[in-house]
C-alpha positions as CSV (number, residue, x, y, z in Angstrom):
1,M,5.6,-0.4,6.0
2,T,4.9,0.3,9.5
3,F,1.6,0.9,11.1
4,D,2.4,4.5,12.1
5,E,3.2,5.2,8.5
6,I,0.0,3.7,7.3
7,K,-1.9,5.7,9.9
8,E,-0.3,8.8,8.6
9,N,-0.9,8.1,4.9
10,L,-4.7,7.3,5.8
11,E,-4.8,10.6,7.7
12,F,-3.4,12.6,4.7
13,L,-6.1,11.1,2.3
14,D,-9.4,13.3,2.9
15,D,-11.7,11.2,0.7
16,W,-12.7,7.7,1.8
17,E,-12.8,6.3,-1.7
18,D,-8.9,7.2,-1.7
19,R,-8.5,5.7,1.5
20,Y,-10.4,2.6,0.3
21,K,-8.0,2.4,-2.7
22,Y,-4.9,3.0,-0.7
23,V,-6.0,-0.1,1.7
24,I,-6.4,-2.2,-1.4
25,E,-3.0,-1.1,-2.6
26,L,-1.6,-2.3,0.7
27,G,-2.9,-5.7,0.2
28,Q,-1.6,-5.9,-3.3
29,S,1.9,-5.2,-1.8
30,L,1.8,-8.4,0.3
31,P,4.2,-11.0,-0.8
32,A,2.5,-14.4,-2.2
33,L,2.1,-17.2,0.2
34,D,3.3,-20.7,-0.7
35,E,0.5,-23.0,-1.6
36,S,1.1,-25.1,1.5
37,A,-0.1,-22.0,3.6
38,Y,-3.7,-22.4,2.6
39,V,-4.8,-25.0,5.1
40,P,-7.4,-24.7,7.8
41,A,-5.0,-24.3,10.7
42,N,-4.0,-20.9,9.2
43,K,-7.5,-19.9,8.3
44,V,-9.0,-17.1,10.4
45,E,-12.6,-18.1,11.5
46,G,-15.1,-15.2,11.8
47,C,-14.4,-13.5,8.6
48,V,-16.7,-13.5,5.6
49,S,-14.0,-13.6,3.2
50,Q,-11.3,-16.2,3.3
51,V,-8.3,-15.1,5.5
52,W,-5.1,-16.9,6.2
53,L,-2.5,-15.7,8.8
54,L,0.6,-17.4,9.3
55,P,2.8,-16.8,12.5
56,E,6.7,-17.1,12.6
57,F,8.6,-16.5,15.7
58,E,12.2,-15.0,14.9
59,N,14.8,-14.1,17.3
60,R,15.9,-10.5,16.9
61,D,18.4,-9.0,19.1
62,G,17.9,-11.8,21.7
63,K,14.1,-11.3,21.8
64,D,11.5,-13.6,20.2
65,V,9.1,-11.6,18.1
66,L,6.2,-12.4,16.0
67,V,6.5,-12.1,12.2
68,L,3.2,-12.5,10.3
69,H,2.3,-13.4,6.9
70,G,-1.1,-13.4,5.4
71,D,-3.6,-13.4,2.5
72,S,-7.3,-13.1,1.7
73,D,-9.5,-13.7,-1.3
74,A,-10.9,-10.2,-1.1
75,M,-9.1,-7.1,-2.3
76,I,-10.2,-4.9,0.6
77,V,-9.8,-7.7,3.2
78,K,-6.2,-8.4,2.0
79,G,-5.5,-4.7,2.6
80,L,-6.7,-5.1,6.1
81,V,-4.6,-8.1,6.5
82,A,-1.5,-6.1,5.5
83,I,-2.4,-3.5,8.0
84,V,-2.9,-6.2,10.9
85,I,0.6,-7.6,9.9
86,A,2.3,-4.0,10.0
87,Y,0.5,-3.6,13.5
88,F,1.5,-6.8,15.1
89,S,4.8,-7.9,13.3
90,G,8.0,-7.4,15.2
91,H,6.5,-7.5,18.5
92,S,7.2,-10.1,21.3
93,A,4.3,-11.9,22.9
94,S,4.4,-9.7,25.9
95,E,4.3,-6.7,23.8
96,I,1.5,-7.8,22.0
97,A,-0.3,-8.5,25.1
98,E,0.1,-5.0,26.1
99,L,-1.3,-3.5,22.8
100,D,-4.7,-2.0,22.5
101,A,-5.4,-3.0,19.0
102,Q,-9.0,-2.2,19.2
103,R,-8.2,1.3,20.3
104,D,-5.4,1.9,17.7
105,F,-7.5,0.6,14.7
106,A,-10.4,2.7,15.7
107,A,-7.9,5.7,15.8
108,I,-7.3,5.1,12.0
109,G,-11.0,5.3,11.5
110,L,-11.4,2.4,9.3
111,Q,-14.2,0.5,11.2
112,E,-16.7,3.1,10.7
113,H,-16.3,2.9,6.9
114,L,-16.4,-0.9,6.8
115,T,-19.3,-3.2,6.5
116,T,-20.3,-4.9,9.7
117,Q,-19.1,-8.2,8.3
118,R,-15.6,-6.6,7.4
119,A,-15.4,-5.0,10.7
120,N,-16.2,-8.2,12.5
121,G,-13.5,-9.9,10.3
122,L,-11.0,-7.4,11.2
123,K,-11.8,-8.0,15.0
124,A,-11.4,-11.9,14.3
125,M,-8.0,-11.2,12.7
126,I,-6.9,-9.2,15.7
127,K,-8.1,-11.8,18.3
128,R,-6.6,-14.5,16.3
129,V,-3.2,-12.8,16.3
130,E,-3.6,-11.9,20.0
131,S,-4.0,-15.8,20.7
132,L,-1.3,-16.9,18.3
133,A,1.0,-14.6,20.3
134,A,-0.3,-15.7,23.6
135,A,0.4,-19.4,22.5
136,G,3.9,-18.6,20.9
């Protein structure tokens, strides 16, 4: 699912409880990670819950793009991981550098309905992906 599709689905849902459930469902749809993925190098610092993001670079049509995999030990955060993956995956490092993730995530209105710790965790995930892409 693309970020735009997620954004449209969230806009369609009027009630924040329904949006919250939808985000949890997104997390439940993430494929399981291999046990070897749960190492400190893949852990995102700055999240209250445990979050792991695994970067992979693939060559698609002659362009190296980032493909992310991830997980969390908290249901709602796992949904946020799914949204982060949808947002960044499939983009090259230069494209990621041009994205305004803070603006785009603000546009879907999640941060105002997250606890401060969850919102800070989302920011930490975004910063982690941006630095992974830059290091790519």
